[in-house]
PLY file of the C-alpha trace (Angstrom):
ply
format ascii 1.0
element vertex 245
property float x
property float y
property float z
element edge 244
property int vertex1
property int vertex2
end_header
-11.27 13.49 -4.02
-11.37 9.90 -3.84
-9.32 7.93 -1.54
-8.53 4.03 -0.91
-7.16 2.68 2.33
-5.60 -0.74 1.93
-6.68 -2.58 5.10
-6.83 -5.97 3.80
-3.72 -7.20 5.12
-3.34 -10.35 7.53
-0.87 -8.93 9.70
1.59 -11.88 10.24
4.29 -10.10 11.77
1.80 -8.24 14.10
1.00 -11.83 15.91
-0.22 -12.53 18.27
-2.32 -9.51 18.34
-3.63 -9.81 14.66
-4.70 -13.21 15.60
-7.95 -11.89 17.07
-7.78 -8.37 15.90
-7.44 -7.00 12.11
-4.33 -4.87 12.06
-6.67 -2.00 10.92
-8.60 -2.17 14.23
-5.69 -1.94 16.29
-5.95 1.09 18.75
-3.51 3.74 19.04
-4.24 6.78 21.21
-7.51 5.21 22.02
-8.68 4.87 18.71
-8.53 2.25 15.97
-6.03 2.84 13.06
-8.89 2.68 10.63
-11.24 5.22 12.28
-7.84 7.74 12.70
-7.06 7.32 9.07
-10.63 7.89 7.70
-10.94 11.01 9.85
-7.66 12.26 8.25
-8.72 11.67 4.89
-12.12 13.19 5.55
-10.03 16.40 6.59
-8.11 16.18 3.65
-10.98 16.57 1.43
-11.98 12.95 0.45
-15.53 12.54 -0.40
-15.37 8.86 -1.34
-13.25 6.32 0.69
-12.90 2.75 -0.41
-11.53 0.20 2.03
-10.39 -3.29 1.09
-10.79 -6.02 3.43
-9.65 -9.88 3.79
-8.66 -10.58 7.20
-11.37 -10.96 9.88
-13.91 -9.68 7.11
-16.96 -9.93 9.62
-15.17 -7.62 12.26
-14.05 -5.19 9.44
-17.42 -5.10 7.75
-19.26 -4.48 10.99
-16.61 -1.70 11.99
-16.80 0.07 8.59
-20.67 0.16 8.61
-20.67 1.99 11.68
-18.64 4.76 10.29
-20.57 7.95 9.24
-19.55 11.19 8.08
-22.21 13.57 6.34
-21.69 13.84 2.47
-18.86 11.04 2.67
-19.33 7.60 0.90
-17.54 4.97 2.48
-17.31 1.68 0.39
-16.10 -1.76 0.84
-13.85 -3.58 -1.64
-14.27 -7.51 -0.55
-11.18 -9.48 -0.86
-12.39 -12.07 1.59
-11.78 -15.02 -1.00
-8.31 -13.96 -2.19
-5.81 -11.34 -0.78
-4.87 -9.53 -3.77
-1.95 -7.27 -2.66
-1.79 -3.61 -3.18
-1.88 -3.80 -7.09
-4.48 -6.39 -7.35
-6.48 -4.60 -4.53
-6.37 -1.37 -6.39
-7.53 -2.94 -9.60
-10.41 -4.79 -7.97
-11.77 -1.47 -6.38
-10.93 0.52 -9.75
-14.66 0.75 -10.81
-15.31 2.50 -7.59
-12.51 5.00 -8.02
-12.64 6.02 -11.54
-13.54 9.84 -12.29
-11.60 12.87 -13.20
-10.13 13.31 -9.49
-6.90 12.03 -8.21
-7.00 9.17 -5.99
-4.96 9.03 -2.71
-3.96 5.53 -1.48
-2.93 4.96 2.00
-1.74 2.09 4.07
-3.71 1.68 7.16
-0.81 0.68 9.25
0.98 4.07 8.92
0.92 6.79 11.44
2.48 10.07 10.01
2.19 13.88 10.11
2.42 14.11 6.17
0.29 16.87 4.88
-2.01 15.13 2.77
-3.04 18.48 1.27
0.56 19.10 0.12
0.87 15.88 -1.65
-2.27 16.57 -3.66
-1.29 20.01 -4.45
2.37 18.72 -5.38
0.94 15.98 -7.68
-1.56 18.16 -9.31
1.11 21.05 -9.92
3.62 18.46 -11.34
0.98 16.36 -13.64
2.60 13.16 -12.71
1.03 10.09 -12.96
1.66 9.17 -9.48
3.45 10.89 -6.62
4.87 8.68 -3.77
5.41 9.96 -0.16
9.10 8.82 0.72
11.68 9.62 3.22
15.34 9.09 4.05
14.89 6.63 6.66
17.04 3.24 7.25
15.16 0.13 5.86
16.09 -2.79 3.55
13.85 -1.93 0.59
14.02 1.44 -1.26
12.62 3.15 -4.29
15.55 4.64 -6.29
15.31 8.17 -7.56
16.97 10.20 -10.17
16.39 13.73 -9.67
13.10 13.33 -8.19
11.76 10.78 -10.65
11.32 7.15 -9.96
14.29 5.21 -11.43
14.03 1.74 -9.69
13.97 -0.35 -6.69
16.34 -2.11 -4.37
16.39 -4.85 -1.57
19.77 -4.03 0.01
19.03 -7.39 2.30
19.21 -9.72 -0.98
20.99 -7.40 -3.20
17.89 -7.43 -5.80
17.77 -4.41 -7.99
15.14 -3.27 -10.68
15.98 -0.52 -12.74
13.56 1.43 -15.11
15.99 2.28 -17.79
19.83 2.15 -18.41
21.86 2.01 -15.34
22.61 5.96 -14.61
25.68 5.32 -12.60
25.77 7.11 -9.29
22.89 9.61 -9.79
20.29 7.17 -8.06
19.23 8.25 -4.44
17.56 5.57 -2.13
14.45 6.90 -0.39
12.09 4.63 1.64
8.34 4.60 0.46
6.01 6.01 3.29
2.86 4.07 2.57
1.03 7.25 1.23
0.53 7.79 -2.57
-1.52 9.66 -4.97
-2.24 8.66 -8.62
-3.78 10.05 -11.62
-7.02 8.20 -12.65
-5.30 7.66 -16.03
-3.04 4.96 -14.09
-6.13 2.82 -13.38
-6.41 2.35 -17.32
-2.68 1.59 -17.50
-2.56 -1.48 -15.37
-2.15 -4.84 -17.37
-1.10 -6.86 -14.68
-3.60 -9.47 -13.02
-4.45 -11.56 -10.07
-2.26 -11.02 -7.18
0.46 -8.31 -7.57
2.11 -5.18 -5.92
1.40 -1.51 -7.03
5.15 -1.26 -7.12
5.35 -3.50 -10.01
3.04 -1.23 -11.80
5.10 1.74 -10.77
8.49 0.17 -11.93
6.96 -0.63 -15.23
5.25 2.69 -15.92
8.21 4.76 -14.80
9.68 3.86 -18.07
7.39 6.01 -19.95
5.55 8.42 -17.22
6.77 10.60 -14.52
6.29 9.04 -11.19
7.30 11.81 -8.76
8.76 11.67 -5.14
7.19 13.69 -2.54
9.84 13.75 0.27
9.06 14.41 3.98
10.67 14.24 7.31
10.63 10.66 8.96
10.71 12.30 12.42
7.00 11.76 12.91
6.45 8.59 10.81
5.79 5.12 11.94
4.05 2.00 11.06
2.52 -0.87 13.40
3.95 -3.84 11.38
5.24 -5.69 14.61
4.36 -5.52 18.16
7.59 -3.59 18.57
6.87 -1.11 16.10
3.22 -0.77 17.51
4.80 0.38 20.88
7.14 2.77 19.02
4.20 4.25 17.16
2.18 4.44 20.48
5.15 6.31 22.27
5.56 8.65 19.24
1.69 9.38 19.35
1.87 9.84 23.12
4.75 12.46 22.68
3.09 14.27 19.82
-0.61 13.77 20.05
-1.60 17.11 18.41
0.44 16.01 15.33
-1.87 13.14 14.28
0 1
1 2
2 3
3 4
4 5
5 6
6 7
7 8
8 9
9 10
10 11
11 12
12 13
13 14
14 15
15 16
16 17
17 18
18 19
19 20
20 21
21 22
22 23
23 24
24 25
25 26
26 27
27 28
28 29
29 30
30 31
31 32
32 33
33 34
34 35
35 36
36 37
37 38
38 39
39 40
40 41
41 42
42 43
43 44
44 45
45 46
46 47
47 48
48 49
49 50
50 51
51 52
52 53
53 54
54 55
55 56
56 57
57 58
58 59
59 60
60 61
61 62
62 63
63 64
64 65
65 66
66 67
67 68
68 69
69 70
70 71
71 72
72 73
73 74
74 75
75 76
76 77
77 78
78 79
79 80
80 81
81 82
82 83
83 84
84 85
85 86
86 87
87 88
88 89
89 90
90 91
91 92
92 93
93 94
94 95
95 96
96 97
97 98
98 99
99 100
100 101
101 102
102 103
103 104
104 105
105 106
106 107
107 108
108 109
109 110
110 111
111 112
112 113
113 114
114 115
115 116
116 117
117 118
118 119
119 120
120 121
121 122
122 123
123 124
124 125
125 126
126 127
127 128
128 129
129 130
130 131
131 132
132 133
133 134
134 135
135 136
136 137
137 138
138 139
139 140
140 141
141 142
142 143
143 144
144 145
145 146
146 147
147 148
148 149
149 150
150 151
151 152
152 153
153 154
154 155
155 156
156 157
157 158
158 159
159 160
160 161
161 162
162 163
163 164
164 165
165 166
166 167
167 168
168 169
169 170
170 171
171 172
172 173
173 174
174 175
175 176
176 177
177 178
178 179
179 180
180 181
181 182
182 183
183 184
184 185
185 186
186 187
187 188
188 189
189 190
190 191
191 192
192 193
193 194
194 195
195 196
196 197
197 198
198 199
199 200
200 201
201 202
202 203
203 204
204 205
205 206
206 207
207 208
208 209
209 210
210 211
211 212
212 213
213 214
214 215
215 216
216 217
217 218
218 219
219 220
220 221
221 222
222 223
223 224
224 225
225 226
226 227
227 228
228 229
229 230
230 231
231 232
232 233
233 234
234 235
235 236
236 237
237 238
238 239
239 240
240 241
241 242
242 243
243 244
């Protein structure tokens, strides 16, 4: 299995911490988030891991070059010149991810007990173009689901809504995206967006003609480190349940 870690973000909301430390190298439980995630991906069966970099690229490159696991390729997708967002970042790294195997995508700022093996199995069993880990937790931005298939997106703070087809009335269920997803390699060939763009744009466009499936998990042991406050919450969660992560 191939995997990509989205680790290029500037971490604006994490300031002042991110002014001097890339978000990916912020420590949690005595270990940088990036190191923790690489180890989790290796345990899940990843044999090639691509990591994109932009913010503090020298620090990121130096750290990544020190990570070694027997038989595991760890490659860098350098976005030093332009931060490409998740969709543009995936497109830039596509040549390093092509093949017959599914590709696991994971945000570096997410701590969770999501079973990566289970989401891979679910993806393979359904034959979906993409499978997104989601949960029923409170946020302002949701993917909208119709019987487990992606049907739209909504920002409840602004009222913006994007639907993938004719409005299906009350059938849509809001679920928050968890920063973990798996795609068929076929999806790489279907990206026609260019430049800086979110992978969400790709999913919402392709959901009109392909199955993009929800993998629902409990939000109980999920956290992100997007702000100093959320980082402290994630550290508290880890301290309570270190064996889960």
